Biotite code that builds the C-alpha atoms (Angstrom):
import biotite.structure as struc

atoms = struc.array([
    struc.Atom([69.721, 51.645, 78.275], chain_id="A", res_id=1, res_name="MET", atom_name="CA", element="C"),
    struc.Atom([66.098, 50.022, 76.582], chain_id="A", res_id=2, res_name="LYS", atom_name="CA", element="C"),
    struc.Atom([66.917, 47.750, 79.336], chain_id="A", res_id=3, res_name="LYS", atom_name="CA", element="C"),
    struc.Atom([66.908, 50.662, 82.360], chain_id="A", res_id=4, res_name="TYR", atom_name="CA", element="C"),
    struc.Atom([63.862, 52.548, 80.633], chain_id="A", res_id=5, res_name="VAL", atom_name="CA", element="C"),
    struc.Atom([61.414, 49.519, 80.289], chain_id="A", res_id=6, res_name="LYS", atom_name="CA", element="C"),
    struc.Atom([62.213, 49.247, 84.852], chain_id="A", res_id=7, res_name="ILE", atom_name="CA", element="C"),
    struc.Atom([61.480, 52.538, 85.026], chain_id="A", res_id=8, res_name="ILE", atom_name="CA", element="C"),
    struc.Atom([58.339, 52.553, 83.519], chain_id="A", res_id=9, res_name="LEU", atom_name="CA", element="C"),
    struc.Atom([57.679, 49.353, 85.256], chain_id="A", res_id=10, res_name="ILE", atom_name="CA", element="C"),
    struc.Atom([58.285, 50.857, 88.747], chain_id="A", res_id=11, res_name="ILE", atom_name="CA", element="C"),
    struc.Atom([55.782, 53.755, 87.675], chain_id="A", res_id=12, res_name="ILE", atom_name="CA", element="C"),
    struc.Atom([53.125, 51.843, 86.689], chain_id="A", res_id=13, res_name="GLY", atom_name="CA", element="C"),
    struc.Atom([53.281, 49.779, 89.595], chain_id="A", res_id=14, res_name="ILE", atom_name="CA", element="C"),
    struc.Atom([53.245, 52.433, 91.550], chain_id="A", res_id=15, res_name="PHE", atom_name="CA", element="C"),
    struc.Atom([50.312, 54.567, 89.839], chain_id="A", res_id=16, res_name="SER", atom_name="CA", element="C"),
    struc.Atom([48.095, 51.523, 90.196], chain_id="A", res_id=17, res_name="VAL", atom_name="CA", element="C"),
    struc.Atom([48.739, 51.013, 93.996], chain_id="A", res_id=18, res_name="PHE", atom_name="CA", element="C"),
    struc.Atom([47.864, 54.994, 94.158], chain_id="A", res_id=19, res_name="LEU", atom_name="CA", element="C"),
    struc.Atom([44.548, 54.344, 92.794], chain_id="A", res_id=20, res_name="VAL", atom_name="CA", element="C"),
    struc.Atom([44.010, 51.558, 94.588], chain_id="A", res_id=21, res_name="ILE", atom_name="CA", element="C"),
    struc.Atom([44.738, 53.260, 97.413], chain_id="A", res_id=22, res_name="ASP", atom_name="CA", element="C"),
    struc.Atom([42.762, 56.329, 96.832], chain_id="A", res_id=23, res_name="CYS", atom_name="CA", element="C"),
    struc.Atom([39.788, 53.660, 96.266], chain_id="A", res_id=24, res_name="ILE", atom_name="CA", element="C"),
    struc.Atom([39.706, 51.947, 99.406], chain_id="A", res_id=25, res_name="GLN", atom_name="CA", element="C"),
    struc.Atom([40.096, 55.396, 100.435], chain_id="A", res_id=26, res_name="ALA", atom_name="CA", element="C"),
    struc.Atom([36.629, 56.722, 99.325], chain_id="A", res_id=27, res_name="LYS", atom_name="CA", element="C"),
    struc.Atom([35.270, 53.343, 99.149], chain_id="A", res_id=28, res_name="VAL", atom_name="CA", element="C"),
    struc.Atom([36.150, 52.150, 102.945], chain_id="A", res_id=29, res_name="LEU", atom_name="CA", element="C"),
    struc.Atom([35.810, 55.811, 103.771], chain_id="A", res_id=30, res_name="ASN", atom_name="CA", element="C"),
    struc.Atom([39.401, 55.207, 105.132], chain_id="A", res_id=31, res_name="ASN", atom_name="CA", element="C"),
    struc.Atom([43.012, 57.716, 105.243], chain_id="A", res_id=32, res_name="SER", atom_name="CA", element="C"),
    struc.Atom([44.893, 57.056, 102.392], chain_id="A", res_id=33, res_name="PRO", atom_name="CA", element="C"),
    struc.Atom([48.552, 55.000, 102.658], chain_id="A", res_id=34, res_name="LEU", atom_name="CA", element="C"),
    struc.Atom([50.462, 57.278, 101.344], chain_id="A", res_id=35, res_name="ILE", atom_name="CA", element="C"),
    struc.Atom([49.592, 60.863, 102.904], chain_id="A", res_id=36, res_name="LYS", atom_name="CA", element="C"),
    struc.Atom([50.672, 63.977, 104.725], chain_id="A", res_id=37, res_name="ILE", atom_name="CA", element="C"),
    struc.Atom([48.790, 64.422, 108.218], chain_id="A", res_id=38, res_name="THR", atom_name="CA", element="C"),
    struc.Atom([48.255, 68.283, 109.193], chain_id="A", res_id=39, res_name="LYS", atom_name="CA", element="C"),
    struc.Atom([46.955, 68.497, 113.034], chain_id="A", res_id=40, res_name="ASN", atom_name="CA", element="C"),
    struc.Atom([44.360, 71.574, 113.017], chain_id="A", res_id=41, res_name="ILE", atom_name="CA", element="C"),
    struc.Atom([43.673, 73.314, 116.256], chain_id="A", res_id=42, res_name="ASP", atom_name="CA", element="C"),
    struc.Atom([41.163, 75.709, 117.207], chain_id="A", res_id=43, res_name="GLY", atom_name="CA", element="C"),
    struc.Atom([38.587, 73.673, 114.291], chain_id="A", res_id=44, res_name="SER", atom_name="CA", element="C"),
    struc.Atom([35.849, 71.330, 114.438], chain_id="A", res_id=45, res_name="THR", atom_name="CA", element="C"),
    struc.Atom([38.581, 69.410, 111.942], chain_id="A", res_id=46, res_name="VAL", atom_name="CA", element="C"),
    struc.Atom([41.176, 67.468, 114.650], chain_id="A", res_id=47, res_name="ASP", atom_name="CA", element="C"),
    struc.Atom([43.611, 66.362, 111.822], chain_id="A", res_id=48, res_name="LYS", atom_name="CA", element="C"),
    struc.Atom([43.416, 66.123, 107.936], chain_id="A", res_id=49, res_name="LEU", atom_name="CA", element="C"),
    struc.Atom([44.777, 63.657, 105.849], chain_id="A", res_id=50, res_name="ASP", atom_name="CA", element="C"),
    struc.Atom([45.995, 64.500, 102.327], chain_id="A", res_id=51, res_name="VAL", atom_name="CA", element="C"),
    struc.Atom([46.118, 61.604, 99.659], chain_id="A", res_id=52, res_name="GLY", atom_name="CA", element="C"),
    struc.Atom([47.375, 61.570, 95.958], chain_id="A", res_id=53, res_name="ALA", atom_name="CA", element="C"),
    struc.Atom([43.542, 62.429, 95.354], chain_id="A", res_id=54, res_name="LEU", atom_name="CA", element="C"),
    struc.Atom([41.605, 62.275, 98.589], chain_id="A", res_id=55, res_name="THR", atom_name="CA", element="C"),
    struc.Atom([41.237, 63.838, 100.885], chain_id="A", res_id=56, res_name="LYS", atom_name="CA", element="C"),
    struc.Atom([40.371, 62.435, 105.133], chain_id="A", res_id=57, res_name="THR", atom_name="CA", element="C"),
    struc.Atom([38.738, 64.827, 107.347], chain_id="A", res_id=58, res_name="TYR", atom_name="CA", element="C"),
    struc.Atom([39.138, 63.570, 111.248], chain_id="A", res_id=59, res_name="TYR", atom_name="CA", element="C"),
    struc.Atom([35.886, 65.388, 112.880], chain_id="A", res_id=60, res_name="CYS", atom_name="CA", element="C"),
    struc.Atom([35.403, 65.490, 116.533], chain_id="A", res_id=61, res_name="LYS", atom_name="CA", element="C"),
    struc.Atom([33.330, 62.456, 116.565], chain_id="A", res_id=62, res_name="ASP", atom_name="CA", element="C"),
    struc.Atom([34.159, 60.821, 113.042], chain_id="A", res_id=63, res_name="PHE", atom_name="CA", element="C"),
    struc.Atom([35.918, 60.984, 109.833], chain_id="A", res_id=64, res_name="LYS", atom_name="CA", element="C"),
    struc.Atom([35.207, 61.277, 106.542], chain_id="A", res_id=65, res_name="LYS", atom_name="CA", element="C"),
    struc.Atom([36.912, 61.009, 103.555], chain_id="A", res_id=66, res_name="THR", atom_name="CA", element="C"),
    struc.Atom([36.588, 62.761, 99.965], chain_id="A", res_id=67, res_name="ILE", atom_name="CA", element="C"),
    struc.Atom([38.167, 63.571, 96.928], chain_id="A", res_id=68, res_name="PHE", atom_name="CA", element="C"),
    struc.Atom([39.932, 66.895, 96.498], chain_id="A", res_id=69, res_name="LYS", atom_name="CA", element="C"),
    struc.Atom([37.898, 68.271, 94.041], chain_id="A", res_id=70, res_name="TRP", atom_name="CA", element="C"),
    struc.Atom([34.502, 67.932, 96.565], chain_id="A", res_id=71, res_name="GLU", atom_name="CA", element="C"),
    struc.Atom([33.697, 70.544, 98.981], chain_id="A", res_id=72, res_name="GLU", atom_name="CA", element="C"),
    struc.Atom([33.689, 69.253, 102.815], chain_id="A", res_id=73, res_name="TYR", atom_name="CA", element="C"),
    struc.Atom([33.191, 70.895, 106.106], chain_id="A", res_id=74, res_name="THR", atom_name="CA", element="C"),
    struc.Atom([32.615, 68.837, 109.246], chain_id="A", res_id=75, res_name="CYS", atom_name="CA", element="C"),
    struc.Atom([29.685, 69.428, 111.201], chain_id="A", res_id=76, res_name="PRO", atom_name="CA", element="C"),
    struc.Atom([29.732, 71.957, 113.815], chain_id="A", res_id=77, res_name="ASN", atom_name="CA", element="C"),
    struc.Atom([28.842, 69.811, 116.784], chain_id="A", res_id=78, res_name="THR", atom_name="CA", element="C"),
    struc.Atom([30.872, 72.299, 119.132], chain_id="A", res_id=79, res_name="ILE", atom_name="CA", element="C"),
    struc.Atom([29.760, 75.438, 118.550], chain_id="A", res_id=80, res_name="ASN", atom_name="CA", element="C"),
    struc.Atom([31.555, 78.737, 120.586], chain_id="A", res_id=81, res_name="ASN", atom_name="CA", element="C"),
    struc.Atom([28.215, 80.854, 119.419], chain_id="A", res_id=82, res_name="ILE", atom_name="CA", element="C"),
    struc.Atom([25.210, 80.076, 121.508], chain_id="A", res_id=83, res_name="ASP", atom_name="CA", element="C"),
    struc.Atom([22.612, 77.929, 119.865], chain_id="A", res_id=84, res_name="SER", atom_name="CA", element="C"),
    struc.Atom([20.426, 80.526, 120.828], chain_id="A", res_id=85, res_name="SER", atom_name="CA", element="C"),
    struc.Atom([21.557, 83.200, 118.648], chain_id="A", res_id=86, res_name="THR", atom_name="CA", element="C"),
    struc.Atom([19.620, 81.624, 115.410], chain_id="A", res_id=87, res_name="ALA", atom_name="CA", element="C"),
    struc.Atom([16.573, 82.512, 117.434], chain_id="A", res_id=88, res_name="GLN", atom_name="CA", element="C"),
    struc.Atom([16.899, 85.869, 117.721], chain_id="A", res_id=89, res_name="LYS", atom_name="CA", element="C"),
    struc.Atom([16.313, 86.514, 113.825], chain_id="A", res_id=90, res_name="ILE", atom_name="CA", element="C"),
    struc.Atom([12.782, 86.401, 112.148], chain_id="A", res_id=91, res_name="THR", atom_name="CA", element="C"),
    struc.Atom([12.627, 84.819, 108.619], chain_id="A", res_id=92, res_name="TRP", atom_name="CA", element="C"),
    struc.Atom([9.461, 86.269, 107.543], chain_id="A", res_id=93, res_name="LYS", atom_name="CA", element="C"),
    struc.Atom([11.659, 86.489, 104.104], chain_id="A", res_id=94, res_name="GLU", atom_name="CA", element="C"),
    struc.Atom([11.752, 82.654, 103.918], chain_id="A", res_id=95, res_name="ILE", atom_name="CA", element="C"),
    struc.Atom([8.683, 81.086, 103.397], chain_id="A", res_id=96, res_name="THR", atom_name="CA", element="C"),
    struc.Atom([7.239, 77.809, 102.382], chain_id="A", res_id=97, res_name="GLU", atom_name="CA", element="C"),
    struc.Atom([6.601, 79.056, 98.675], chain_id="A", res_id=98, res_name="ASN", atom_name="CA", element="C"),
    struc.Atom([10.423, 80.228, 98.520], chain_id="A", res_id=99, res_name="GLY", atom_name="CA", element="C"),
    struc.Atom([12.192, 83.087, 99.468], chain_id="A", res_id=100, res_name="VAL", atom_name="CA", element="C"),
    struc.Atom([10.318, 87.168, 99.916], chain_id="A", res_id=101, res_name="ASN", atom_name="CA", element="C"),
    struc.Atom([13.215, 88.999, 97.776], chain_id="A", res_id=102, res_name="GLU", atom_name="CA", element="C"),
    struc.Atom([11.735, 92.204, 98.139], chain_id="A", res_id=103, res_name="GLU", atom_name="CA", element="C"),
    struc.Atom([11.022, 91.494, 101.624], chain_id="A", res_id=104, res_name="LEU", atom_name="CA", element="C"),
    struc.Atom([14.717, 90.395, 102.370], chain_id="A", res_id=105, res_name="LEU", atom_name="CA", element="C"),
    struc.Atom([16.500, 92.915, 100.232], chain_id="A", res_id=106, res_name="LEU", atom_name="CA", element="C"),
    struc.Atom([14.384, 95.610, 102.569], chain_id="A", res_id=107, res_name="LYS", atom_name="CA", element="C"),
    struc.Atom([15.814, 94.387, 105.529], chain_id="A", res_id=108, res_name="ASN", atom_name="CA", element="C"),
    struc.Atom([19.885, 94.399, 104.258], chain_id="A", res_id=109, res_name="ILE", atom_name="CA", element="C"),
    struc.Atom([21.906, 97.217, 105.995], chain_id="A", res_id=110, res_name="ASP", atom_name="CA", element="C"),
    struc.Atom([24.057, 97.629, 103.535], chain_id="A", res_id=111, res_name="ILE", atom_name="CA", element="C"),
    struc.Atom([26.428, 98.735, 105.168], chain_id="A", res_id=112, res_name="ASP", atom_name="CA", element="C"),
    struc.Atom([27.129, 95.448, 107.049], chain_id="A", res_id=113, res_name="ILE", atom_name="CA", element="C"),
    struc.Atom([26.092, 93.440, 103.319], chain_id="A", res_id=114, res_name="LEU", atom_name="CA", element="C"),
    struc.Atom([29.355, 95.836, 102.178], chain_id="A", res_id=115, res_name="ASN", atom_name="CA", element="C"),
    struc.Atom([31.819, 94.785, 105.188], chain_id="A", res_id=116, res_name="GLU", atom_name="CA", element="C"),
    struc.Atom([31.199, 91.098, 104.820], chain_id="A", res_id=117, res_name="VAL", atom_name="CA", element="C"),
    struc.Atom([31.165, 91.361, 101.426], chain_id="A", res_id=118, res_name="SER", atom_name="CA", element="C"),
    struc.Atom([34.923, 93.200, 100.671], chain_id="A", res_id=119, res_name="SER", atom_name="CA", element="C"),
    struc.Atom([36.073, 91.261, 104.184], chain_id="A", res_id=120, res_name="GLU", atom_name="CA", element="C"),
    struc.Atom([35.390, 87.743, 102.443], chain_id="A", res_id=121, res_name="LEU", atom_name="CA", element="C"),
    struc.Atom([36.639, 88.957, 99.099], chain_id="A", res_id=122, res_name="GLN", atom_name="CA", element="C"),
    struc.Atom([39.563, 90.262, 100.231], chain_id="A", res_id=123, res_name="THR", atom_name="CA", element="C"),
    struc.Atom([40.489, 86.450, 102.198], chain_id="A", res_id=124, res_name="LEU", atom_name="CA", element="C"),
    struc.Atom([39.680, 84.722, 98.723], chain_id="A", res_id=125, res_name="VAL", atom_name="CA", element="C"),
    struc.Atom([41.894, 87.120, 96.868], chain_id="A", res_id=126, res_name="ASN", atom_name="CA", element="C"),
    struc.Atom([45.135, 86.764, 100.107], chain_id="A", res_id=127, res_name="GLU", atom_name="CA", element="C"),
    struc.Atom([44.617, 82.291, 99.594], chain_id="A", res_id=128, res_name="ALA", atom_name="CA", element="C"),
    struc.Atom([45.071, 82.407, 95.791], chain_id="A", res_id=129, res_name="TYR", atom_name="CA", element="C"),
    struc.Atom([48.110, 85.091, 95.822], chain_id="A", res_id=130, res_name="GLU", atom_name="CA", element="C"),
    struc.Atom([48.941, 82.711, 98.836], chain_id="A", res_id=131, res_name="GLU", atom_name="CA", element="C"),
    struc.Atom([48.881, 79.487, 96.880], chain_id="A", res_id=132, res_name="GLU", atom_name="CA", element="C"),
    struc.Atom([50.402, 81.028, 93.635], chain_id="A", res_id=133, res_name="ARG", atom_name="CA", element="C"),
    struc.Atom([53.285, 82.191, 95.584], chain_id="A", res_id=134, res_name="ALA", atom_name="CA", element="C"),
    struc.Atom([53.711, 78.727, 97.508], chain_id="A", res_id=135, res_name="ASN", atom_name="CA", element="C"),
    struc.Atom([51.542, 75.660, 95.722], chain_id="A", res_id=136, res_name="PRO", atom_name="CA", element="C"),
    struc.Atom([52.593, 73.401, 97.920], chain_id="A", res_id=137, res_name="GLU", atom_name="CA", element="C"),
    struc.Atom([50.383, 75.365, 100.912], chain_id="A", res_id=138, res_name="ILE", atom_name="CA", element="C"),
    struc.Atom([47.129, 73.472, 98.933], chain_id="A", res_id=139, res_name="ILE", atom_name="CA", element="C"),
    struc.Atom([48.868, 69.792, 99.557], chain_id="A", res_id=140, res_name="VAL", atom_name="CA", element="C"),
    struc.Atom([50.096, 70.573, 103.170], chain_id="A", res_id=141, res_name="THR", atom_name="CA", element="C"),
    struc.Atom([47.657, 72.856, 104.599], chain_id="A", res_id=142, res_name="GLU", atom_name="CA", element="C"),
    struc.Atom([44.655, 72.915, 102.324], chain_id="A", res_id=143, res_name="GLY", atom_name="CA", element="C"),
    struc.Atom([41.625, 75.072, 101.620], chain_id="A", res_id=144, res_name="TRP", atom_name="CA", element="C"),
    struc.Atom([40.490, 74.960, 105.345], chain_id="A", res_id=145, res_name="ALA", atom_name="CA", element="C"),
    struc.Atom([42.869, 77.033, 106.876], chain_id="A", res_id=146, res_name="ARG", atom_name="CA", element="C"),
    struc.Atom([41.857, 80.145, 105.388], chain_id="A", res_id=147, res_name="ILE", atom_name="CA", element="C"),
    struc.Atom([39.073, 79.470, 108.183], chain_id="A", res_id=148, res_name="LEU", atom_name="CA", element="C"),
    struc.Atom([41.216, 80.545, 110.509], chain_id="A", res_id=149, res_name="GLU", atom_name="CA", element="C"),
    struc.Atom([42.065, 83.814, 108.457], chain_id="A", res_id=150, res_name="TYR", atom_name="CA", element="C"),
    struc.Atom([41.557, 87.186, 110.420], chain_id="A", res_id=151, res_name="GLU", atom_name="CA", element="C"),
    struc.Atom([38.899, 88.449, 107.990], chain_id="A", res_id=152, res_name="CYS", atom_name="CA", element="C"),
    struc.Atom([36.428, 84.961, 107.892], chain_id="A", res_id=153, res_name="PHE", atom_name="CA", element="C"),
    struc.Atom([36.656, 85.865, 112.159], chain_id="A", res_id=154, res_name="LYS", atom_name="CA", element="C"),
    struc.Atom([35.596, 89.573, 111.636], chain_id="A", res_id=155, res_name="LYS", atom_name="CA", element="C"),
    struc.Atom([32.841, 88.517, 109.759], chain_id="A", res_id=156, res_name="VAL", atom_name="CA", element="C"),
    struc.Atom([32.066, 85.711, 112.216], chain_id="A", res_id=157, res_name="VAL", atom_name="CA", element="C"),
    struc.Atom([32.233, 87.693, 115.233], chain_id="A", res_id=158, res_name="ASP", atom_name="CA", element="C"),
    struc.Atom([29.774, 90.680, 113.433], chain_id="A", res_id=159, res_name="ILE", atom_name="CA", element="C"),
    struc.Atom([27.543, 88.059, 114.684], chain_id="A", res_id=160, res_name="GLY", atom_name="CA", element="C"),
    struc.Atom([23.578, 88.326, 113.999], chain_id="A", res_id=161, res_name="ASP", atom_name="CA", element="C"),
    struc.Atom([23.831, 91.258, 112.108], chain_id="A", res_id=162, res_name="SER", atom_name="CA", element="C"),
    struc.Atom([25.670, 89.733, 109.101], chain_id="A", res_id=163, res_name="ALA", atom_name="CA", element="C"),
    struc.Atom([23.188, 86.799, 109.085], chain_id="A", res_id=164, res_name="MET", atom_name="CA", element="C"),
    struc.Atom([21.091, 88.582, 106.112], chain_id="A", res_id=165, res_name="LYS", atom_name="CA", element="C"),
    struc.Atom([23.617, 89.736, 104.160], chain_id="A", res_id=166, res_name="PRO", atom_name="CA", element="C"),
    struc.Atom([25.454, 86.548, 104.082], chain_id="A", res_id=167, res_name="LEU", atom_name="CA", element="C"),
    struc.Atom([22.489, 84.725, 102.747], chain_id="A", res_id=168, res_name="TYR", atom_name="CA", element="C"),
    struc.Atom([21.528, 87.377, 100.158], chain_id="A", res_id=169, res_name="LEU", atom_name="CA", element="C"),
    struc.Atom([25.030, 86.661, 98.941], chain_id="A", res_id=170, res_name="ILE", atom_name="CA", element="C"),
    struc.Atom([24.437, 83.412, 98.698], chain_id="A", res_id=171, res_name="ILE", atom_name="CA", element="C"),
    struc.Atom([21.114, 83.851, 97.221], chain_id="A", res_id=172, res_name="TYR", atom_name="CA", element="C"),
    struc.Atom([21.714, 86.325, 94.440], chain_id="A", res_id=173, res_name="LYS", atom_name="CA", element="C"),
    struc.Atom([25.147, 84.766, 93.544], chain_id="A", res_id=174, res_name="SER", atom_name="CA", element="C"),
    struc.Atom([25.282, 83.021, 90.525], chain_id="A", res_id=175, res_name="GLN", atom_name="CA", element="C"),
    struc.Atom([28.466, 81.125, 91.525], chain_id="A", res_id=176, res_name="ASN", atom_name="CA", element="C"),
    struc.Atom([28.934, 78.261, 94.132], chain_id="A", res_id=177, res_name="ARG", atom_name="CA", element="C"),
    struc.Atom([32.980, 79.103, 94.621], chain_id="A", res_id=178, res_name="GLY", atom_name="CA", element="C"),
    struc.Atom([35.017, 79.396, 97.533], chain_id="A", res_id=179, res_name="VAL", atom_name="CA", element="C"),
    struc.Atom([33.272, 83.116, 98.445], chain_id="A", res_id=180, res_name="TYR", atom_name="CA", element="C"),
    struc.Atom([29.990, 81.593, 98.263], chain_id="A", res_id=181, res_name="GLU", atom_name="CA", element="C"),
    struc.Atom([31.112, 78.907, 100.401], chain_id="A", res_id=182, res_name="TYR", atom_name="CA", element="C"),
    struc.Atom([32.563, 81.014, 102.843], chain_id="A", res_id=183, res_name="LEU", atom_name="CA", element="C"),
    struc.Atom([29.707, 82.751, 103.707], chain_id="A", res_id=184, res_name="CYS", atom_name="CA", element="C"),
    struc.Atom([27.804, 79.544, 103.746], chain_id="A", res_id=185, res_name="ALA", atom_name="CA", element="C"),
    struc.Atom([30.190, 78.530, 106.325], chain_id="A", res_id=186, res_name="TYR", atom_name="CA", element="C"),
    struc.Atom([29.980, 82.136, 107.949], chain_id="A", res_id=187, res_name="ALA", atom_name="CA", element="C"),
    struc.Atom([26.285, 82.001, 108.087], chain_id="A", res_id=188, res_name="LEU", atom_name="CA", element="C"),
    struc.Atom([26.211, 78.470, 109.661], chain_id="A", res_id=189, res_name="TYR", atom_name="CA", element="C"),
    struc.Atom([28.372, 79.679, 112.510], chain_id="A", res_id=190, res_name="LYS", atom_name="CA", element="C"),
    struc.Atom([26.342, 82.054, 113.190], chain_id="A", res_id=191, res_name="ILE", atom_name="CA", element="C"),
    struc.Atom([23.013, 80.768, 112.949], chain_id="A", res_id=192, res_name="SER", atom_name="CA", element="C"),
    struc.Atom([24.215, 77.608, 115.416], chain_id="A", res_id=193, res_name="GLY", atom_name="CA", element="C"),
    struc.Atom([22.439, 75.340, 113.562], chain_id="A", res_id=194, res_name="TYR", atom_name="CA", element="C"),
    struc.Atom([23.480, 71.926, 113.649], chain_id="A", res_id=195, res_name="ASP", atom_name="CA", element="C"),
    struc.Atom([23.328, 70.032, 110.246], chain_id="A", res_id=196, res_name="PHE", atom_name="CA", element="C"),
    struc.Atom([25.193, 68.325, 107.742], chain_id="A", res_id=197, res_name="PHE", atom_name="CA", element="C"),
    struc.Atom([26.004, 69.779, 104.795], chain_id="A", res_id=198, res_name="TRP", atom_name="CA", element="C"),
    struc.Atom([29.069, 69.611, 102.260], chain_id="A", res_id=199, res_name="SER", atom_name="CA", element="C"),
    struc.Atom([28.111, 71.921, 99.466], chain_id="A", res_id=200, res_name="THR", atom_name="CA", element="C"),
    struc.Atom([26.423, 75.582, 99.228], chain_id="A", res_id=201, res_name="THR", atom_name="CA", element="C"),
    struc.Atom([23.438, 74.201, 98.022], chain_id="A", res_id=202, res_name="ASP", atom_name="CA", element="C"),
    struc.Atom([23.179, 71.698, 100.244], chain_id="A", res_id=203, res_name="GLU", atom_name="CA", element="C"),
    struc.Atom([23.574, 74.310, 102.757], chain_id="A", res_id=204, res_name="PHE", atom_name="CA", element="C"),
    struc.Atom([20.660, 76.385, 101.326], chain_id="A", res_id=205, res_name="MET", atom_name="CA", element="C"),
    struc.Atom([18.300, 74.156, 101.639], chain_id="A", res_id=206, res_name="GLU", atom_name="CA", element="C"),
    struc.Atom([18.894, 72.561, 104.914], chain_id="A", res_id=207, res_name="LYS", atom_name="CA", element="C"),
    struc.Atom([19.311, 76.496, 106.117], chain_id="A", res_id=208, res_name="PHE", atom_name="CA", element="C"),
    struc.Atom([15.505, 76.934, 104.899], chain_id="A", res_id=209, res_name="ASN", atom_name="CA", element="C"),
    struc.Atom([14.397, 73.977, 106.440], chain_id="A", res_id=210, res_name="GLU", atom_name="CA", element="C"),
    struc.Atom([15.922, 74.984, 110.032], chain_id="A", res_id=211, res_name="GLU", atom_name="CA", element="C"),
    struc.Atom([13.948, 78.529, 109.008], chain_id="A", res_id=212, res_name="VAL", atom_name="CA", element="C"),
    struc.Atom([10.666, 76.943, 108.373], chain_id="A", res_id=213, res_name="LEU", atom_name="CA", element="C"),
    struc.Atom([10.751, 74.901, 111.782], chain_id="A", res_id=214, res_name="LYS", atom_name="CA", element="C"),
    struc.Atom([12.201, 77.217, 114.226], chain_id="A", res_id=215, res_name="ASN", atom_name="CA", element="C"),
    struc.Atom([11.890, 80.913, 113.431], chain_id="A", res_id=216, res_name="ASN", atom_name="CA", element="C"),
    struc.Atom([8.715, 81.691, 111.484], chain_id="A", res_id=217, res_name="ASN", atom_name="CA", element="C"),
    struc.Atom([5.683, 82.139, 113.372], chain_id="A", res_id=218, res_name="PRO", atom_name="CA", element="C"),
])
């Protein structure tokens, strides 16, 4: 009996070592893991997603990117359905070289749209968590990026220009950097028409401000 237990432990140990090596090579070499679940994604900036034990490999339109599962990432929106000139229609006097004029930003916010945006995205987050509690496997098989195709998210993006400053305010004022804030950032990214690489909400805010200062302010 002990012999069989020893054999099983050896097999488990070898398999564990293989998984670790597979994850390391995927991350370091930007490869897809050998042991994975592949999901094809239509109508997104992601063509395909390979999910391994500890890594995810995003097949973007022009390249692939491997990250650890606990990291946030979105493929650059190289093909944006929203006219890139959209961002030029909004004047961002609230964003200056010296920082954000919060008083002016609050003054220029449409409260009704702010409430609508926050309600839709919070509903989306709640629905996603409920879905994951009911079916934990969906986190592996479809990943969190699936929620970008949900109706609530599309409604926010469809609001267009007038949703930009409410979205910005939500991120700017929030003390958190979770899924909710990331969704706000991604919605603002899609509406703005800007095209830059970012992987975290803080990185998005930094680069968004840079684009505003470069292109939008007089």
